[in-house]
SEZA-934234 format. One line per field, with one value per residue (C-alpha): residue number from 0; residue in one letter; x, y, z. Coordinates in nm, 4 decimals. Layout:
% residues N
num <- c(NUM,...)
residu <- c(a,...)
c1 <- c(X,...)
c2 <- c(Y,...)
c3 <- c(Z,...)
This chain:
% residues 115
num <- c(0,1,2,3,4,5,6,7,8,9,10,11,12,13,14,15,16,17,18,19,20,21,22,23,24,25,26,27,28,29,30,31,32,33,34,35,36,37,38,39,40,41,42,43,44,45,46,47,48,49,50,51,52,53,54,55,56,57,58,59,60,61,62,63,64,65,66,67,68,69,70,71,72,73,74,75,76,77,78,79,80,81,82,83,84,85,86,87,88,89,90,91,92,93,94,95,96,97,98,99,100,101,102,103,104,105,106,107,108,109,110,111,112,113,114)
residu <- c(x,x,x,x,x,x,x,x,x,x,x,x,x,x,x,x,x,x,x,x,x,x,x,x,x,x,x,x,x,x,x,x,x,x,x,x,x,x,x,x,x,x,x,x,x,x,x,x,x,x,x,x,x,x,x,x,x,x,x,x,x,x,x,x,x,x,x,x,x,x,x,x,x,x,x,x,x,x,x,x,x,x,x,x,x,x,x,x,x,x,x,x,x,x,x,x,x,x,x,x,x,x,x,x,x,x,x,x,x,x,x,x,x,x,x)
c1 <- c(0.0000,0.1237,0.1534,0.1871,0.3201,0.3115,0.5076,0.6448,0.3317,0.2948,0.1909,0.3482,0.2885,0.1659,0.4575,0.6426,0.7610,0.7255,0.8495,0.6237,0.7474,0.5644,0.7280,0.5781,0.6444,0.5271,0.4821,0.5145,0.5492,0.6055,0.6645,0.5330,0.2937,0.2002,0.0203,-0.0282,-0.3859,-0.5306,-0.8443,-0.9241,-1.1762,-1.5267,-1.4078,-1.3605,-1.0215,-0.8398,-0.5290,-0.2716,0.0366,0.1194,0.4300,0.4339,0.6811,0.8553,0.8854,0.6073,0.4450,0.0996,-0.0103,-0.3487,-0.3869,-0.4089,-0.0543,0.1186,0.4463,0.4571,0.4653,0.7098,0.6653,0.9555,1.0384,1.3127,1.2106,1.5002,1.3961,1.0271,0.9793,0.7665,0.8208,0.6206,0.8092,0.5611,0.6638,0.4797,0.2146,-0.1287,-0.4066,-0.6067,-0.3332,-0.4479,-0.5594,-0.4553,-0.2158,-0.2073,-0.0048,-0.1155,-0.0681,-0.2954,-0.6029,-0.6440,-0.3261,-0.4367,-0.3244,-0.5096,-0.4891,-0.2381,-0.3093,-0.1990,-0.0074,-0.1753,-0.0648,-0.1958,-0.1114,-0.2009,-0.0590)
c2 <- c(0.0000,0.3441,0.6070,0.9803,1.2059,1.5813,1.8289,2.1804,2.3815,2.6474,3.0010,3.2650,3.6331,3.7587,3.7807,3.5010,3.1670,2.8013,2.4782,2.1753,1.8180,1.4978,1.1620,0.8583,0.5084,0.1610,-0.0132,0.2591,0.1725,0.5251,0.8290,1.0695,1.2234,1.3837,1.6915,1.9221,1.9886,2.2492,2.2461,2.5958,2.6575,2.6150,2.5301,2.2162,2.0618,2.2047,2.1099,2.3871,2.2314,1.9229,1.7642,1.5011,1.2204,1.4399,1.7298,1.9351,2.1459,2.2923,2.5632,2.6965,3.0576,3.1660,3.0434,3.0848,3.2711,3.2211,2.8440,2.5904,2.2142,1.9743,1.6210,1.3730,1.0327,0.8557,0.9959,0.9616,1.3152,1.5874,1.9538,2.2715,2.5981,2.8700,3.2338,3.5636,3.3884,3.5460,3.4957,3.3147,3.0482,2.9326,2.5724,2.2136,2.0958,1.7382,1.5510,1.2565,1.0617,1.0991,0.8828,0.5910,0.5320,0.7700,0.6639,0.7059,1.0726,1.1649,1.3889,1.6951,1.9922,2.3110,2.6409,2.9565,3.2943,3.5698,3.8810)
c3 <- c(0.0000,-0.0904,0.1795,0.1325,0.4055,0.3588,0.5683,0.5719,0.6357,0.8989,0.9782,0.7567,0.6970,0.3609,0.1211,0.2939,0.1629,0.2501,0.0993,0.1244,0.0961,0.0207,0.0761,-0.0928,0.0338,-0.0496,-0.3803,-0.6429,-1.0087,-1.1341,-0.9160,-1.1807,-1.2625,-0.9312,-0.8114,-0.5159,-0.4125,-0.1791,0.0282,0.1403,0.4195,0.2849,-0.0644,-0.2669,-0.3131,-0.6140,-0.8072,-0.7671,-0.9297,-1.1300,-1.2772,-1.5473,-1.6100,-1.8666,-1.6262,-1.7780,-1.5110,-1.4676,-1.2273,-1.1374,-1.2449,-0.8818,-0.8061,-1.1414,-1.1075,-0.7300,-0.6793,-0.8208,-0.8188,-0.8386,-0.7428,-0.6731,-0.8014,-0.6350,-0.2985,-0.3843,-0.2658,-0.4195,-0.3366,-0.3638,-0.3287,-0.2408,-0.2626,-0.2232,-0.0206,0.0063,0.2612,-0.0073,-0.0206,0.3223,0.3310,0.3751,0.1077,-0.0139,-0.2732,-0.4793,-0.7962,-1.0957,-1.1243,-1.1612,-0.9583,-0.6853,-0.3396,-0.0150,0.0768,0.3441,0.6382,0.4474,0.5806,0.6971,0.5472,0.7089,0.5613,0.8007,0.9552)
């Protein structure tokens, strides 16, 4: 069974930065493609960043130019560098593989952007 463990969240002031990590363990055939998802308070979970097996990246319009997704397949670790954080970036961040190989969701990591 595949496990996903996210970390790196916290409380940060607007304009600050955070780097999230996601470590995948278990039986994994292919580490990519993977994505970072965000569940903001009172909103549905949305895909904010995605990286394909070829390294092609996708970003939601709301984070484009501020977030950067990367990964280390050997370490089975996915990263999300978040810069120029805004209050609307607040939420629980999760990582996961693309369907149909989606794993059980991890506990996520809370990001709170507030002054």
